[in-house]
N, C-alpha and C positions, 0 to 999 in steps of 0.2 A: 736619523740613521748616521752613524759615524763611518766615514770613509777612510780607509787606511791606505797608506802608500804601498807600492809594489814590494818594497823592501820589507815592510812590516808584515804584509801578507805572506811573503816567502818565509820569514822567520816563524810565523805561526804555523804554517803548513809543515815546516821542518819539525817543529816541536810535536805537532799532532802525529806526524808519521813516525817519529821516534817512539812516542808513547804506544802507538799501535804495534810497532815491532816488538817492543818490550813485553807487551801484554799477550800478543798472539803468536809471537815468534816461536816460543817453546812448544806450543800446541801444534804449529805447522811442522816443526821438526819431528815431533812424535808421529804425526800422520805420515810424513815422508818415510820414516824408518819402519813403518808398518808394511811398506812395500819393498824396501831395499834392506840389505844387510850391511853391516859395518865390519870390515875385516882388515887387519893389519894397518889400522889407523887410516883407512881410506874407504870410500863408498864403493861397493861392488855394484857397478851399474848394470851388470848382466844378471843380477839376482832378483829382478822385478817379478813378483808373484803375489797371489792372494792366499798363500798358505797360512798366514797368521789369522786371517779371517775365517778360513775353513777350519782351523784347529779350535777356534772359539765356538763354532757351531757344534762341535763334538765334545766340548768340555761340559760335563754334567754339572760341575760346581758352578761355573759361570751361568749356565742356563737357570739353575735353581736360584741363584742370587738375583738374576734379572726378574724372574717370576715373583720372588719375594718382594723385590723393590716395587714392582708395579702393584702388587696386592696391597702392600702397606700404604703406598701413595694414594691409590684409588679409595680405599676404605677411610683413611685418615682425612682426605679431602672431602669425602661425602659427609662425614661426621661434622667437620668444620663448617661446611656450607649450611647444614641444617641449623647448627647451634649459632653460627655467625649471623644468619638471616634472622633467626628468632630474636637474638639479642639486639640486633640493629633496629628491628621494629619496636622492641621494648624501650630502647633508649630514645628513639625518635618520638614515640607517642606517650611516654611516661613523664611525669613531673615529680617523680619520687626523689627524695633527698639522697637516696642510696645509689642512684644510677651512676654517679661519678665514681663512687667506690667500686661498683661492679665493673666499670670501664677500666679502672686501675688494675683490678684482678685479671682482666682479660689481657692487658698489655704486658704485665710483668714477665710472664714466661718468655715473651718474644724479645723484650728489652734487656733482660739479664743475660750474662754470658751463658752460652750453651752448657758449659760444664756445671754451672750452678743449677740450671734447670734440670739437667740430667741427674745430678746428685739428689736433688729434691724429689724427683720422681722415683729414683732408686730407693730412697729412704721410705717413701710412701708405700711402694709396692712391698718392701720388706716388712714394714709394720702391719700392713693389711694382709700379709701372708699370701700375696699373689705371685705365683711362679713366673719368672721371666721367660717370655716367649715372643712370638710375633704379635700377640695381642697387646703386650705391654709396649712394644715398639709402636704399634698403631696409636695407642693412647698418647704416648709421648709426642708423636708427630702431630696428632690432632690438636693437642694443647699448644704446641709450638706455632702452628700455622693459623690458629684460630684468630689471632689478633689481626693478621693481614687480611683474611677474608672479611672479618667484621668491619674493618676500617673502609675497605673498598665498597662494600655494600651500603654501609651507612652514608658515605659520601654521596653515592648515587641517590639514595633515598632522600637525603636532605635537599637535593637539587630539584626533586619533583614538586610541582606546585600542589599545595594542599587542596586546591579547588577540584582536582581530578577525583579525589576520594569523595569529597562533598557532593559533587555532581553525580557520581555513580550511586551513592546512597540515596540522594534525592529522587533519582529515577527508579527507585525500587529494588536495586540490587542488594543482595545480602553482603555481609563482610567477606565471606568466602568467595562470592562471585566478583566482588571488587578486587580482591587479591589476585584471583585467577585471570581475569580478563583485562584489568587495568594496571595493577602494580607489577605482576610477574613479567609481562612482556617488556615493560620499561626497565626492569631490573636485570633482564637476561644478559645484556652485554657486560654488566658489572659482575654478575655471577660467573659468566664464562671466563673473563679475565682473572677473577679471583681464583677460580679453580686451576687455571693453568699456572699462575704464579705460585700458588700454594703447592701444587704438585712438583714444580721445579725445586722449591725449597725442601720438600720432603725427599725428593730424589737425591739431593746433595747432602742431606744431613747425616753426619757421621758420628759426632761426639755424643749426642743424646742416644743414638742407636747403640753405640758401644757400651754405654752404661746400663741400658735397660733391656738389652737383647739376651736371648738364651743361646741355644745351640745353632739356631738358624741365622744366616748372615744376609745382609743386603749387598747390592752391587758396590757401593763405595767402600764398605768394609772388606769385601773380597778383593777389590783393587788395591787397597792399602796393604792387605796381607801379601798379595803377589809382589808388590814393590819392595817389600822387605827382603826378598830374595834376589833383587836386582832387576833392572829393566830388560825386558825381552820383547820380541816382535808381537807376542800375544798382548802384552800390556799396551804397546803402541796402537795396536788395532782396536783394543777396547777403548782407549782414549779417543781415537778417531770416531768411533760409533757414538760415544757419549757426546762429543762435540757436535756431531750432526743432529742428534736428538735434541740437544739443548738449543741449537739454532732454530730448529723447526718449532719448538715450544715458544721461543722468543717471537718469531714471526707470527705465530698463531695468537699470542697474547697481544701483539701490536694491532692485529686485525680487530680483536674484540674491544680493545681500548679506544681505537679510532672510530668504532662504529657510531657511538653517540654523537661525536663531533660532526661526522658526515651527515647524519640525519638532521 
């Protein structure tokens, strides 16, 4: 272990603090101005209120966008979990020459710039004569987060000893019973963390959504449309709520990711 001098530690702490201020300072400013108003180039300290949050609760457009976001995220993540788990089992148990090609197809939409993925999906939906709606948004998000879900579950699956499956089959269990009572419990932490991280990506995705959506909008798109009219207390309150929700998701993901290590 390398021991640093007090001066070096102080420099590193200063750099870390500066990076944290640059990254999270604007967010904290937005949270601050969701409670206070800025008038005549000064903060009005007597204007503290929750009016911005109350107005969000009565904004039908915001509520609809939030519901659409959760609907898209939940359905897209569910589809990605089913497909990702099945593909992970196929890759782990198959010796086919085409499994590497299949893995490349899975990773491409995630590795390419979102604008390329979105344009490709837009062309596909147009050629297939599929009208743009929340269904096309769900398909786009499922394709985008599939690689993340697949990789997390495959990593966990490859760490499991093959003797577990062999012992279960030798004791008379069927393949379904082996999956249900042996593999599924061992994969649950990976599935949980994959679901949380995939939902966070789906929640944040704007560019793909912009290209494949119809008349319905998700929360990031609604926020982007609001910011075009200038920053208001409502936008600051919405940013604060998104920050709280994202932090909770991150903490929940850390719990699932750390579960196998603790066991």
